[in-house]
C-alpha positions in Angstrom: 52.3 102.0 137.2 55.3 99.4 137.5 58.3 98.7 135.9 59.1 95.6 134.2 63.1 94.8 133.8 63.4 93.3 130.4 65.5 89.7 131.4 69.0 89.2 130.3 69.2 86.1 128.6 72.3 83.9 127.6 72.0 85.3 123.7 72.4 88.7 124.9 75.1 88.2 127.3 77.0 86.2 124.9 77.1 88.9 122.2 77.9 91.8 124.6 80.8 89.5 125.6 81.7 89.0 122.0 81.3 92.7 121.1 83.5 93.8 124.4 86.1 91.1 123.1 86.3 92.2 119.7 86.9 95.9 121.1 89.5 94.9 123.5 91.3 92.7 120.3 91.1 96.2 118.3 92.4 98.3 121.3 95.4 95.9 121.6 96.4 95.7 118.5 95.8 98.9 117.3 97.9 100.4 120.6 100.5 98.2 121.5 100.9 95.7 118.2 101.0 97.4 115.0 102.4 101.0 116.1 105.7 99.1 117.0 106.0 97.6 113.4 108.2 98.9 110.5 107.5 97.7 107.4 109.9 98.7 104.3 107.9 98.6 101.0 108.8 99.0 97.3 107.0 101.0 95.2 107.7 101.1 91.1 106.6 104.1 90.0 107.0 105.8 85.9 106.9 109.5 86.4 105.9 111.2 83.0 109.4 111.8 81.0 111.5 110.1 83.2 114.4 108.7 81.3 116.0 105.6 80.8 119.3 107.0 81.9 117.9 107.3 85.1 116.2 103.9 85.4 116.2 102.3 88.4 117.2 105.1 91.1 115.9 104.4 94.5 114.4 106.8 97.1 114.2 106.1 100.7 111.3 108.2 101.9 110.5 108.8 105.6 108.0 111.1 107.3 106.1 111.7 110.3 108.9 110.5 112.6 106.9 111.7 115.6 110.0 110.6 117.7 108.8 110.1 121.3 105.5 109.1 120.3 104.4 105.9 122.1 106.4 102.5 120.4 108.9 105.0 118.7 111.2 106.2 120.7 114.8 106.7 120.8 116.4 103.5 120.6 113.5 102.2 117.8 114.6 105.3 115.5 118.1 104.2 116.0 117.0 100.7 114.8 115.1 102.5 111.7 118.4 104.0 110.5 120.1 100.9 110.5 117.4 99.1 108.8 117.0 102.4 106.1 120.7 102.1 105.4 121.1 98.5 104.9 118.1 98.9 102.2 121.0 100.7 100.1 118.6 103.7 98.3 120.6 106.1 96.4 118.7 109.0 98.1 116.9 109.4 101.1 114.2 112.1 102.3 113.0 112.8 104.8 109.4 114.7 104.7 108.6 116.4 108.0 107.2 116.1 111.2 110.0 114.8 113.4 109.0 115.9 117.0 105.4 115.3 118.5 102.6 117.6 119.9 99.7 116.1 122.2 99.8 112.6 121.5 98.4 110.8 123.9 101.2 108.7 125.8 104.1 110.6 124.2 107.2 111.6 125.6 109.3 114.6 124.0 112.2 114.1 122.6 114.5 117.4 121.7 115.0 118.3 118.5 118.9 118.3 118.8 118.8 114.5 119.8 116.8 113.7 117.2 118.9 115.5 114.6 122.0 113.3 116.0 120.0 110.0 115.3 119.1 110.7 111.9 122.4 112.1 110.9 123.2 108.3 111.0 121.5 108.1 107.5 123.6 107.3 104.7 122.9 107.5 100.8 125.1 108.1 97.7 123.1 111.2 96.7 122.7 112.5 100.2 120.0 112.8 102.8 117.5 115.7 102.4 114.8 117.0 104.9 111.8 119.4 104.5 109.9 120.3 107.8 106.5 119.2 108.7 103.4 121.1 110.5 105.1 120.1 114.0 108.4 121.1 113.4 107.0 124.6 112.6 104.8 124.7 115.7 107.9 124.0 117.7 110.7 125.7 116.3 111.3 125.6 112.7 114.6 127.4 113.1 115.9 125.4 115.8 115.1 122.1 114.3 116.3 122.9 110.4 119.8 124.2 112.1 120.3 120.9 113.8 119.8 119.0 111.1 121.9 121.1 109.0 124.6 120.6 111.6 124.1 116.4 111.4 124.8 116.6 107.6 120.7 117.0 106.5 120.2 119.8 104.4 116.6 121.4 104.6 115.3 121.8 101.2 112.6 124.0 102.1 111.2 126.1 98.8 115.0 125.2 97.5 116.8 122.7 95.5 119.8 121.2 94.2 120.9 118.9 91.1 122.1 115.9 91.4 123.6 113.5 89.0 123.4 109.7 89.3 125.4 107.2 87.1 126.0 109.9 84.4 122.5 111.6 84.4 121.2 114.2 86.3 118.0 115.5 88.0 116.9 118.1 90.1 115.6 117.8 93.7 113.6 120.4 95.1 111.8 120.7 98.5 108.4 122.5 98.8 107.9 124.1 102.5 105.1 123.1 104.4 101.4 123.8 103.0 99.8 124.7 106.2 102.8 126.7 108.0 105.2 127.3 105.5 104.8 129.8 102.3 105.2 127.0 100.0 107.0 128.5 97.3 106.8 126.2 95.1 108.0 129.2 91.8 111.2 129.9 94.2 112.2 126.5 94.2 111.4 126.0 90.6 113.0 129.2 89.6 116.4 127.2 90.3 115.7 124.6 87.4 118.2 125.9 84.3 117.8 123.4 82.5 115.8 120.4 80.6 116.5 117.6 83.4 113.6 115.8 85.4 112.3 117.4 88.5 111.4 115.5 91.6 110.0 117.6 94.7 109.7 116.3 98.3 107.2 118.1 100.2 105.5 117.8 103.9 101.7 117.7 103.3 100.1 116.9 99.8 97.4 119.4 100.0 100.2 121.4 97.8 99.8 119.3 94.6 96.9 120.4 92.8 98.7 123.8 92.7 102.1 122.3 91.1 102.7 122.0 87.8 103.3 119.5 85.3 107.1 120.1 85.1 107.4 118.4 88.5 107.4 115.1 87.8 107.0 113.2 90.8 105.4 115.0 94.5 106.5 113.1 97.3 104.9 113.9 100.9 103.6 112.8 104.5 101.5 114.2 106.5 98.5 111.9 106.5 99.9 109.0 108.0 97.3 107.0 105.8 94.6 108.0 108.4 96.3 105.8 110.7 93.2 103.4 110.4 91.5 101.8 107.8 88.3 99.9 108.5 87.0 97.2 106.6 84.3 98.4 104.6 84.4 101.9 106.2 88.2 103.4 104.8 89.4 105.7 106.7 87.8 107.4 109.1 89.8 110.4 109.8 92.8 112.0 107.0 94.0 115.6 107.9 93.5 117.0 104.3 91.3 119.3 103.1 90.8 116.8 100.0 89.7 113.9 102.7 90.5 110.4 101.4 92.0 112.3 97.7 95.9 112.1 99.2 95.8 109.7 101.8 98.5 107.0 100.9 100.2 106.0 97.9 100.3 106.8 94.3 98.2 109.3 93.0 98.1 110.7 89.3 96.1 113.3 88.1 96.5 115.2 84.6 99.5 113.3 84.3 101.2 114.7 87.4 102.2 112.1 89.9 101.9 112.1 93.8 103.5 109.8 96.4 102.3 109.9 99.9 104.0 107.4 102.3 102.0 106.7 105.6 104.7 107.3 107.7 106.3 106.1 110.9 104.9 107.5 114.3 101.7 108.4 115.6 99.6 111.9 115.9 97.0 112.7 118.4 95.9 109.1 119.2 99.0 106.4 119.4 96.9 103.7 117.4 97.3 102.6 114.0 94.9 99.4 112.4 95.9 98.1 108.9 98.3 101.1 108.1 101.7 99.9 109.5 104.5 102.3 109.6 106.5 102.0 107.1 109.4 103.3 105.3 108.7 103.8 101.6 111.2 102.6 98.8 110.4 104.2 95.7 112.0 102.5 92.5 111.9 104.9 89.7 111.5 103.8 85.8 111.1 105.3 82.6 107.1 104.7 81.0 106.8 102.0 78.8 106.2 102.9 75.3 102.8 103.2 73.7 101.2 99.9 73.2 103.4 97.9 75.7 
């Protein structure tokens, strides 16, 4: 029996070329362009019970810095610090994952150098951090030490009371859900009055465990999936809850969560329709009923 070779017609060849071109454009954009972008996006949030006396408090939330990931080296981090300072946020929070592990094309940057860069951040109420899973995998004690040496307290399962324009709130940190004890009860035990409570953590998967006493929880870790495909959504979100806590503002049973898409990349150095972001949160009191 003889085999007949099907002819490759002009239409088939043209279709193959179009597919190849689309694939090249996707890779070029998602590898070489979007990961090098940086957006500052403002989000207005109204946590339950947030008082009028604290209306307008602005928080710059940075996460998943992954210094040394492609397009995310030391020079870019210095620029990020300068541009973040120009936003004039009242408070700056760093939600973990300062270092990298295994990202394709990455170049490791030592924690002391990273901490020295972010030590340049400035905000009237201060700059605070929690550690991420990559920081725990690396050397959590060392990373905490060098951050604090550079004026950035690490609030893992700790907290403090801050005052802004004569009104006060509690700022708590919760250690990483995967690698830390994530002992939110220990942090909440510090709260000694009825002032509102904010919390920052790395992994949003801790959110279902948190009580309504925390008005707003802020997190990172998911990178917003790094890729958002039209009609398909986010193929990979590193969360036990899938897309549920992938990105931005989530409200469940009157408890509020905000997840920033982060700055760097992990595993694969790609971003598509999820550009690196510093999230600027403006907190406002809820509108009265009926308005």
